[in-house]
C-alpha positions as CSV (number, residue, x, y, z in Angstrom):
1,M,-23.7,-6.0,-5.8
2,T,-20.3,-6.6,-7.4
3,H,-17.8,-3.8,-7.6
4,R,-15.1,-3.9,-10.2
5,I,-11.7,-3.0,-8.8
6,G,-8.9,-1.9,-11.2
7,L,-5.3,-2.5,-10.2
8,V,-2.3,-1.0,-11.8
9,V,0.6,-3.2,-10.7
10,P,4.3,-3.9,-11.4
11,S,4.6,-6.8,-13.8
12,S,6.6,-8.8,-11.1
13,N,4.1,-8.1,-8.3
14,V,2.1,-11.1,-7.2
15,T,1.1,-10.1,-3.6
16,V,-1.3,-7.2,-4.0
17,E,-3.5,-9.4,-6.3
18,T,-3.8,-11.9,-3.5
19,E,-3.9,-9.8,-0.4
20,V,-6.4,-7.1,-1.4
21,P,-8.9,-9.7,-2.8
22,A,-8.4,-11.8,0.4
23,L,-9.3,-8.7,2.4
24,L,-12.3,-7.6,0.4
25,A,-13.7,-11.1,0.3
26,R,-14.5,-10.5,4.0
27,H,-16.9,-7.7,3.1
28,A,-20.7,-8.2,2.6
29,D,-20.5,-6.7,-0.9
30,G,-18.9,-8.6,-3.8
31,F,-15.8,-7.5,-5.8
32,S,-14.0,-8.5,-8.9
33,F,-10.4,-7.6,-9.7
34,H,-8.9,-6.5,-13.0
35,S,-5.2,-5.7,-13.4
36,S,-3.0,-4.0,-15.9
37,R,0.8,-4.5,-15.6
38,M,3.8,-2.2,-15.9
39,R,7.1,-3.9,-16.6
40,M,9.4,-3.8,-13.6
41,H,11.9,-6.3,-12.1
42,Q,14.4,-4.5,-10.0
43,V,13.2,-2.0,-7.4
44,S,15.6,0.7,-8.6
45,P,15.1,4.4,-9.3
46,E,15.6,3.9,-13.0
47,E,13.2,1.0,-13.3
48,L,10.6,2.7,-11.2
49,M,10.7,5.8,-13.4
50,A,10.4,3.6,-16.5
51,M,7.5,1.8,-14.9
52,N,5.6,4.9,-14.1
53,A,5.9,6.0,-17.8
54,Q,3.6,3.0,-18.7
55,R,0.8,4.4,-16.5
56,E,-1.4,5.9,-19.2
57,R,-1.6,2.6,-21.2
58,C,-2.6,0.7,-18.0
59,V,-5.3,3.3,-17.2
60,D,-6.7,3.1,-20.7
61,E,-6.9,-0.7,-20.5
62,L,-8.8,-0.6,-17.2
63,A,-11.1,2.1,-18.5
64,D,-12.2,-0.4,-21.1
65,A,-13.2,-2.8,-18.2
66,H,-15.4,0.0,-16.8
67,V,-13.9,-0.4,-13.3
68,D,-15.7,1.2,-10.3
69,A,-12.5,2.3,-8.6
70,L,-8.8,2.2,-9.6
71,L,-5.8,1.6,-7.3
72,Y,-2.3,2.5,-8.5
73,A,-0.6,-0.3,-6.6
74,C,3.0,0.5,-6.2
75,L,3.9,2.6,-3.2
76,V,7.6,3.2,-3.7
77,A,7.1,4.1,-7.4
78,L,5.4,7.3,-6.3
79,M,7.2,8.0,-3.1
80,A,10.6,7.8,-4.8
81,Q,9.5,10.7,-7.1
82,G,9.4,13.3,-4.2
83,P,6.9,14.7,-1.7
84,G,3.3,15.0,-2.8
85,E,3.7,12.7,-5.9
86,H,0.6,10.6,-5.1
87,R,-1.6,13.7,-5.4
88,R,-0.1,14.6,-8.7
89,V,-0.5,11.1,-10.1
90,E,-4.0,10.6,-8.7
91,K,-5.0,13.9,-10.4
92,A,-3.4,12.8,-13.7
93,V,-5.2,9.5,-13.7
94,R,-8.5,11.2,-12.7
95,D,-8.1,13.5,-15.7
96,Q,-7.7,10.4,-17.8
97,L,-10.5,8.5,-16.2
98,P,-13.1,11.0,-14.8
99,D,-16.0,10.0,-12.6
100,T,-14.1,7.0,-11.2
101,P,-12.5,7.0,-7.7
102,I,-8.7,7.1,-8.2
103,L,-6.4,5.9,-5.4
104,S,-2.8,5.0,-4.9
105,S,-1.0,2.8,-2.4
106,A,1.1,5.8,-1.4
107,G,-1.9,8.0,-0.8
108,A,-3.8,5.1,0.9
109,L,-1.0,4.6,3.4
110,V,-1.0,8.4,4.2
111,D,-4.8,8.4,4.6
112,G,-4.9,5.2,6.6
113,L,-2.4,6.6,9.1
114,A,-4.4,9.8,9.4
115,A,-7.6,7.8,9.9
116,L,-5.9,6.1,12.9
117,G,-4.9,9.5,14.3
118,A,-1.3,8.3,14.1
119,R,1.5,10.9,14.0
120,R,4.5,8.9,15.2
121,I,5.1,5.7,13.3
122,G,7.5,2.7,12.9
123,L,8.1,1.3,9.5
124,V,9.3,-1.9,7.9
125,T,10.3,-1.8,4.2
126,P,11.8,-4.3,1.9
127,Y,13.7,-1.7,-0.1
128,M,17.4,-0.9,-0.6
129,R,18.4,1.7,2.0
130,P,18.4,4.7,-0.4
131,L,14.9,4.0,-1.5
132,A,13.8,3.3,2.1
133,E,15.2,6.7,3.1
134,Q,13.0,8.3,0.3
135,V,9.9,6.6,1.8
136,V,10.8,7.9,5.2
137,A,11.3,11.4,3.9
138,Y,8.0,11.2,1.9
139,L,6.0,10.3,5.1
140,E,7.8,13.0,7.1
141,A,6.9,15.5,4.4
142,E,3.2,14.4,5.0
143,G,3.6,15.4,8.7
144,F,4.4,12.1,10.3
145,T,7.4,11.4,12.5
146,V,9.1,8.1,11.7
147,V,10.5,7.1,15.1
148,D,12.4,4.1,13.6
149,W,12.5,2.1,10.4
150,A,14.0,-0.9,8.8
151,A,15.1,-1.7,5.3
152,L,15.5,-5.4,4.4
153,E,17.5,-4.4,1.3
154,V,15.9,-6.8,-1.2
155,G,16.3,-5.3,-4.7
156,D,14.7,-8.0,-6.8
157,N,10.9,-7.5,-6.8
158,T,10.2,-11.2,-7.3
159,E,12.3,-11.9,-4.2
160,V,10.4,-9.2,-2.3
161,G,7.3,-11.3,-2.8
162,C,9.0,-14.3,-1.1
163,I,10.2,-12.5,2.0
164,P,9.1,-14.8,4.9
165,G,6.9,-13.4,7.6
166,D,9.3,-14.3,10.4
167,R,11.9,-12.0,8.8
168,V,9.4,-9.2,8.7
169,M,8.5,-9.7,12.3
170,E,12.2,-9.9,13.3
171,A,12.8,-6.5,11.6
172,A,9.7,-5.1,13.5
173,R,11.1,-6.4,16.8
174,G,14.3,-4.6,16.1
175,L,12.6,-1.2,16.0
176,D,12.5,1.2,18.9
177,L,8.8,1.9,19.0
178,T,8.9,4.1,22.1
179,G,6.3,6.8,21.7
180,A,5.0,5.3,18.4
181,D,1.2,5.6,17.6
182,A,1.3,2.9,14.9
183,L,3.4,0.4,13.0
184,V,3.5,-0.1,9.3
185,I,4.4,-3.7,9.1
186,S,4.9,-3.6,5.3
187,A,5.3,-0.3,3.4
188,C,5.1,-2.3,0.1
189,V,2.3,-4.0,-1.7
190,Q,4.6,-6.8,-2.8
191,M,6.1,-7.8,0.6
192,P,3.6,-10.3,2.1
193,S,2.2,-9.2,5.5
194,L,-1.5,-9.8,5.7
195,D,-1.2,-12.7,8.2
196,L,1.1,-10.6,10.4
197,V,-1.2,-7.6,11.1
198,V,-3.2,-9.0,13.9
199,P,-0.4,-10.9,15.6
200,A,1.8,-7.8,15.4
201,E,-1.0,-5.7,17.0
202,E,-1.1,-8.2,19.9
203,E,2.6,-8.3,20.3
204,F,3.4,-4.6,20.0
205,G,0.2,-3.1,21.5
206,L,-0.1,-0.7,18.6
207,P,-2.4,-0.3,15.6
208,V,-0.7,-2.1,12.7
209,L,-1.3,-1.6,9.1
210,S,0.2,-2.5,5.8
211,A,0.1,-1.2,2.2
212,A,-2.6,-3.8,1.6
213,T,-4.9,-3.0,4.5
214,A,-4.5,0.7,3.8
215,G,-5.4,0.0,0.2
216,A,-8.5,-2.0,1.1
217,Y,-9.6,0.8,3.5
218,A,-9.2,3.4,0.8
219,L,-11.1,1.3,-1.8
220,L,-14.0,0.7,0.6
221,T,-14.3,4.3,1.6
222,S,-14.0,5.6,-2.0
223,L,-17.0,3.4,-2.9
224,G,-19.0,4.6,0.0
225,L,-18.9,1.2,1.7
226,D,-18.4,0.5,5.4
227,P,-14.7,0.0,5.9
228,V,-15.0,-2.9,8.3
229,L,-13.2,-6.2,7.7
230,P,-12.7,-8.9,10.4
231,G,-9.1,-9.9,11.3
232,A,-7.5,-7.0,9.4
233,G,-6.3,-4.8,12.2
234,R,-7.6,-1.7,13.9
235,L,-7.8,0.4,10.7
236,L,-10.5,-1.9,9.5
237,A,-12.1,-2.7,12.8
238,G,-14.7,0.0,12.7
239,A,-15.6,2.5,15.5
240,E,-14.8,1.2,19.0
């Protein structure tokens, strides 16, 4: 069976449409991917707000494709709007597209951390420091303690998609992860990290997840499918 996945993505994002399909290709079921884009170049509060205003058009376009699940794939766009925003947006999209599982990268990260039983976390973000602080505050409002975090301060979203893995790992190595239950290696669907998840778990001795692995987990569970994918970290490893 092939499941149609709808993705609402920033126009300058190229990573989520490679990492999420690469993950779900490891599942026994089949998937096709259908995107609608919201214009956004700079990861700034003003552009994020303008981008979010395009949501209804994108959802209408994906409704025409009769998708089986929809992922609003920009984490900071929601977290920058204040605590609980992913629930408000998911409800608004659900009202627009009833009878379809509606997910967001922001909500998927929250739910993925909860599924791991993690309460104290480390965090690597590509954002400028003020936006990174809003992501930290959002997660803390959800009941997590962010023990340490890093902001790589890349404001151009195209450049975020080109951040090399060694820079991400260097930032993770600079964190004080004492007492942490998990590490979010990339709190952004645009910062590439899929190949880092398993090596980071081995290096840090912690469950490691990213916006992409959390999104894949959320999509699988929303469709009633077994959320087990090889080589994707402990979140997708299944019951031990």
